[in-house]
C-alpha positions as CSV (number, residue, x, y, z in Angstrom):
1,M,50.4,101.6,121.2
2,K,48.9,105.1,120.8
3,I,45.4,103.6,120.7
4,T,46.1,101.6,123.9
5,K,47.3,104.8,125.6
6,N,44.1,106.7,124.6
7,I,41.9,103.8,125.9
8,F,43.8,103.9,129.2
9,V,43.2,107.7,129.5
10,L,39.5,107.3,128.7
11,L,39.2,104.6,131.4
12,I,40.8,106.8,134.0
13,A,38.4,109.7,133.1
14,A,35.5,107.3,133.3
15,V,36.5,106.1,136.8
16,V,36.9,109.7,138.0
17,F,33.5,110.7,136.5
18,I,31.8,107.7,138.1
19,S,33.5,108.4,141.4
20,C,32.4,112.1,141.4
21,N,28.9,111.1,140.3
22,S,28.7,108.5,143.0
23,N,29.8,111.0,145.7
24,S,27.1,113.4,144.6
25,D,24.5,110.7,145.2
26,L,25.4,110.3,148.9
27,A,23.2,112.1,151.4
28,D,24.8,114.5,153.9
29,G,23.3,112.7,156.9
30,Y,21.4,109.6,157.9
31,G,19.1,109.0,160.8
32,N,15.7,108.0,162.1
33,F,12.6,109.9,163.0
34,E,11.8,110.5,166.7
35,A,9.0,112.2,168.6
36,I,8.8,113.8,172.1
37,E,6.9,111.1,173.9
38,T,5.1,111.9,177.2
39,I,3.9,109.2,179.5
40,I,0.8,110.2,181.3
41,S,0.4,108.7,184.8
42,A,-2.3,108.6,187.4
43,E,-2.1,111.3,190.2
44,S,-4.5,109.6,192.6
45,N,-5.4,106.1,193.8
46,G,-8.7,104.3,193.1
47,K,-10.7,102.4,190.5
48,L,-10.6,103.6,187.0
49,L,-14.3,104.0,186.4
50,Q,-14.0,105.5,182.9
51,F,-11.1,105.6,180.4
52,N,-12.2,106.2,176.9
53,I,-9.1,106.4,174.7
54,E,-7.6,104.1,172.1
55,E,-4.2,103.7,170.6
56,G,-3.8,105.8,167.5
57,Q,-6.5,108.3,168.7
58,T,-5.6,112.0,168.4
59,L,-6.3,114.0,171.5
60,K,-6.6,117.7,172.2
61,K,-5.0,119.4,175.2
62,N,-7.4,119.4,178.3
63,A,-9.6,116.8,176.6
64,L,-11.5,114.6,179.2
65,V,-10.3,111.0,178.9
66,G,-11.7,109.4,182.1
67,Y,-11.9,109.6,185.8
68,I,-11.0,107.7,189.0
69,D,-13.4,106.8,191.7
70,T,-13.6,109.6,194.3
71,I,-16.3,108.3,196.7
72,Q,-13.8,107.8,199.5
73,L,-12.3,111.3,199.0
74,A,-15.8,112.9,199.0
75,L,-16.6,111.1,202.3
76,K,-13.4,112.2,203.9
77,K,-14.1,115.8,202.8
78,E,-17.6,115.6,204.4
79,Q,-16.0,114.3,207.6
80,L,-13.5,117.2,207.7
81,I,-16.3,119.8,207.1
82,A,-18.3,118.2,210.0
83,S,-15.3,118.4,212.3
84,K,-14.7,122.0,211.3
85,N,-18.3,122.9,212.1
86,V,-17.9,121.4,215.6
87,I,-14.7,123.2,216.3
88,S,-16.1,126.5,214.8
89,S,-18.9,126.4,217.4
90,K,-16.3,126.2,220.2
91,S,-14.5,129.1,218.7
92,K,-17.6,131.1,218.5
93,G,-18.2,130.6,222.2
94,V,-14.7,131.8,223.0
95,L,-15.0,134.8,220.7
96,S,-18.3,135.8,222.4
97,Q,-16.4,135.8,225.7
98,I,-13.8,138.1,224.2
99,K,-16.5,140.4,222.8
100,V,-18.1,140.7,226.3
101,L,-14.7,141.4,227.9
102,K,-13.9,144.1,225.3
103,S,-17.2,145.7,226.0
104,Q,-16.4,145.7,229.7
105,L,-13.0,147.2,228.9
106,K,-14.6,150.0,227.0
107,T,-16.9,150.8,229.8
108,A,-14.0,150.8,232.3
109,T,-12.0,153.1,230.1
110,V,-14.8,155.6,230.0
111,S,-15.1,155.4,233.8
112,K,-11.4,156.0,234.1
113,K,-11.7,159.2,232.0
114,R,-14.6,160.4,234.1
115,I,-12.6,159.9,237.4
116,E,-9.6,161.6,235.9
117,N,-11.8,164.7,235.2
118,L,-13.2,164.5,238.7
119,I,-9.7,164.5,240.2
120,A,-8.7,167.4,238.1
121,A,-11.7,169.3,239.6
122,N,-10.8,168.2,243.1
123,A,-14.1,166.1,243.2
124,G,-12.5,162.6,243.0
125,T,-10.0,160.5,244.9
126,Q,-6.9,158.7,244.0
127,K,-8.4,155.4,245.3
128,Q,-11.1,155.6,242.7
129,L,-8.5,156.0,240.0
130,D,-6.5,153.1,241.4
131,D,-9.6,150.9,241.5
132,I,-10.5,151.5,237.9
133,D,-6.9,151.0,236.8
134,G,-6.9,147.6,238.6
135,K,-10.2,146.7,236.9
136,I,-8.9,147.6,233.5
137,D,-5.7,145.5,234.1
138,M,-7.9,142.6,235.2
139,I,-10.1,142.8,232.0
140,N,-7.0,143.0,229.8
141,N,-5.5,139.9,231.4
142,Q,-8.8,138.0,231.0
143,I,-8.9,138.9,227.3
144,I,-5.3,137.6,226.9
145,S,-6.2,134.4,228.7
146,V,-9.3,133.8,226.5
147,E,-7.4,134.6,223.3
148,T,-4.7,132.1,224.3
149,Q,-7.4,129.5,224.7
150,N,-8.8,130.3,221.3
151,A,-5.4,130.1,219.5
152,P,-5.3,126.3,219.3
153,I,-8.8,126.3,218.0
154,V,-7.9,128.8,215.3
155,N,-4.9,126.7,214.3
156,E,-7.0,123.6,214.2
157,L,-9.5,125.3,211.9
158,K,-6.6,126.3,209.6
159,S,-5.3,122.8,209.6
160,I,-8.7,121.4,208.6
161,D,-9.0,124.0,205.8
162,V,-5.6,122.8,204.4
163,Q,-6.8,119.2,204.6
164,V,-10.0,120.1,202.7
165,K,-8.0,121.8,200.0
166,Q,-5.8,118.7,199.7
167,I,-8.8,116.5,199.3
168,E,-10.3,118.9,196.7
169,D,-7.0,118.8,194.8
170,Q,-7.0,115.0,194.8
171,I,-10.6,115.0,193.6
172,N,-9.6,117.3,190.7
173,K,-6.7,115.1,189.8
174,S,-9.0,112.1,189.7
175,I,-10.6,113.7,186.7
176,L,-8.2,112.7,183.9
177,K,-7.5,115.4,181.4
178,N,-5.0,115.1,178.5
179,P,-2.2,117.6,179.1
180,V,-0.8,117.9,175.6
181,N,-2.0,117.7,171.9
182,G,-0.9,114.5,170.3
183,T,-1.6,110.9,169.2
184,V,-1.9,108.0,171.7
185,L,1.0,105.7,171.1
186,V,0.5,103.1,173.9
187,K,-2.4,102.4,176.3
188,Y,-1.2,100.8,179.5
189,T,-4.5,100.2,181.4
190,E,-8.2,99.5,180.9
191,P,-11.4,100.7,182.6
192,N,-12.3,99.1,185.9
193,E,-8.7,98.4,186.8
194,V,-7.4,99.8,190.1
195,T,-4.7,102.4,189.6
196,A,-2.3,104.2,191.9
197,F,-0.4,107.4,192.1
198,G,2.4,107.4,189.5
199,K,1.1,104.4,187.5
200,P,1.4,104.9,183.7
201,L,-2.0,105.2,181.9
202,Y,-0.9,106.0,178.3
203,K,1.9,107.4,176.2
204,I,1.3,110.3,173.8
205,A,3.3,112.2,171.3
206,D,2.6,115.2,169.0
207,L,3.2,113.8,165.5
208,S,2.2,116.9,163.6
209,T,5.8,117.9,163.5
210,I,8.3,115.0,163.8
211,L,12.0,115.1,164.7
212,L,14.7,113.6,162.6
213,R,18.0,112.9,164.3
214,V,20.9,112.6,161.9
215,Y,24.7,112.4,162.3
216,V,27.2,114.5,160.4
217,S,31.0,114.5,160.3
218,E,33.1,117.4,161.6
219,T,33.9,118.5,158.1
220,Q,30.1,119.1,157.5
221,L,29.6,121.4,160.5
222,A,30.7,124.5,158.5
223,D,27.9,123.9,156.0
224,I,25.0,123.7,158.6
225,K,23.5,126.1,161.2
226,I,20.5,126.3,163.4
227,G,17.4,127.5,161.6
228,Q,18.8,126.4,158.2
229,E,16.4,124.7,155.8
230,V,17.4,121.3,154.5
231,T,15.9,118.5,152.4
232,V,14.7,115.3,154.1
233,K,14.1,112.2,152.0
234,I,12.4,108.9,152.7
235,D,11.8,105.8,150.6
236,S,8.6,105.8,148.7
237,G,8.2,102.8,146.5
238,N,11.0,102.8,143.9
239,D,11.5,106.6,144.4
240,M,12.3,109.1,147.2
241,K,9.8,111.4,148.8
242,N,11.1,114.9,149.7
243,Y,10.2,117.1,152.7
244,N,11.3,120.5,153.9
245,G,13.2,120.4,157.3
246,I,14.5,123.0,159.7
247,I,17.7,122.3,161.7
248,T,16.8,123.1,165.4
249,W,19.8,121.7,167.3
250,I,23.4,120.8,166.7
251,A,25.4,118.8,169.3
252,S,28.2,120.7,171.0
253,E,30.3,117.6,171.5
254,A,31.1,114.7,169.1
255,E,30.1,111.1,169.7
256,F,30.8,107.8,168.0
257,T,28.7,107.0,165.0
258,P,25.6,104.9,166.0
259,K,25.8,101.3,164.7
260,I,22.5,101.6,162.8
261,I,23.9,104.4,160.7
262,Q,27.2,103.4,159.1
263,T,29.4,100.4,158.3
264,K,31.7,98.8,160.8
265,E,34.7,100.7,159.4
266,E,32.9,104.0,159.7
267,R,31.6,103.5,163.3
268,V,35.0,104.4,164.7
269,N,34.6,108.0,163.3
270,L,33.3,110.8,165.6
271,V,30.2,112.5,164.4
272,Y,27.9,115.3,165.6
273,A,24.2,114.7,166.2
274,V,21.7,117.1,164.5
275,K,18.0,117.5,165.1
276,I,15.7,118.5,162.3
277,N,12.0,119.4,162.6
278,V,9.9,118.1,159.7
279,K,6.2,118.8,159.2
280,N,4.4,115.5,159.1
281,D,1.8,114.8,156.3
282,G,0.9,111.5,158.0
283,S,3.5,109.4,156.1
284,L,6.3,109.9,158.6
285,K,6.5,107.4,161.5
286,I,8.6,107.1,164.6
287,G,11.7,104.9,163.8
288,M,11.5,105.4,160.1
289,P,14.9,105.9,158.4
290,A,15.6,109.1,156.5
291,E,18.3,111.1,154.7
292,M,19.3,114.7,155.1
293,W,20.5,116.7,152.1
294,I,22.1,120.1,152.6
295,L,22.2,120.9,148.9
296,S,19.1,119.7,147.1
297,P,16.9,120.6,144.2
298,T,13.9,122.8,144.6
299,L,11.0,121.1,146.5
300,S,7.4,121.0,145.5
301,N,5.9,122.2,148.8
302,G,7.2,119.2,150.7
303,K,5.5,116.7,148.4
304,G,7.2,113.8,146.6
305,E,8.8,114.5,143.2
C-alpha cells in the first residue's frame, strides 16, 4: 500500500513537471509578417513608352522607372506660348499708349507749376490755370481708360501662365520616378499600354525592416511596452531561427483573436494587437508565421541558434 502511495505521488509530480515544462515552451505571441505596401499609380494619361521594372527588383527612391508619352502635352504648351505672344503684343501697344499719356501728364504738371508762379507774380491769369487743370484731368481720365482696357489682357496673360505651369507639371509627372526605397511586389502594367490618371502601375514595399503583428492576452500587457526588445522566432528546418525585434505599437483596444492564430475555443478571447519591427536578413517574407518571445535566451546577433 505504501509503495502504491509513493508511485501515485511520483505520478502527480511528473504531471506537474510536464505541465510546467509544457507551458514554458509556449510563445508569448503568434502572428504573421507584414510590410507597408505602397501602390504607385500613374499621374497622367497617355501611352507608357518605357517601363523598365520587374517583380522582385529593388528600387531606390527617385529612381527613373519609365515615362509616359508627352507629345500632346508639349504641343499644347507650344500653342499656349504662341497665344501668349499674340496677347503680349496687344498689351505692349496699350502700355505704349499709357507711357505717352504719362509723358503728357508730366509736361502738363510742369506747365501748371509755371502758371502758378506767374499768377503769384501777377503775370498770369486764372483762365490759364483752369485750362491746364482741365488738361491734366483729361489726361488722367485717358490713362484710367487705357489701363481699364489693359486689365483684361493682363488677366488673360496670367491665365495662360497658369495653364503653362499646369502643362509643365503634367509633363514632369509623365516622367515616372520611384517615390520610396523598396522591392517591387507586383507589376500591374507593361510598356506600350495606354495608362490613365490613377491607374496602378506597380506595388512596392520596403522589406529591409519587416513588421510582425502578433496578438497577446490582457494578462501579458504588463510585461510589454513600446521600445522593448523581444525575440522573434521562425521555422528553419527542424529548428527555430531567432531574430531581435523591437515593439513599436500596442493596440489601445482589445479585439477578438484572429482565426488564423488560435484554436476555435480560444477565438472567443479578447486580445491586443502588437507590432514588432524586425530587421530582415532576406529570409523573412510577407505572410510568414512567426512567434514572439518576451523572455528568451541570449541571441547571436539575430542569427539562428
